[in-house]
Phi, psi and omega in degrees: 000131174269148178272325182210109357291155179288112179223156183216161167242167184228138168234116177253136179233124171247169186233145177239137182253128177256107183298319183299318180266354184052049189226140174253129182241128176288144177235080182289147173230121185245132171249102189263014178259115182300139184209140174294327180294321177292323178297317180297314182297324178296316178294322179295319178297313180296321177301317178297317180294317178295323178296314178299320184281328191243007181257000000 
């Protein structure tokens, strides 16, 4: 995350379960292009998480 201008990158990880192997595998997805829109979305997500936890 850059502070000025405020920009962010995103790493999302989902997981897949393989029943035959009884194994959980991470499936990362990276958006490595810095963006003001991603920074804004990250702050909005964090505000919502804090509100859920502390309200």
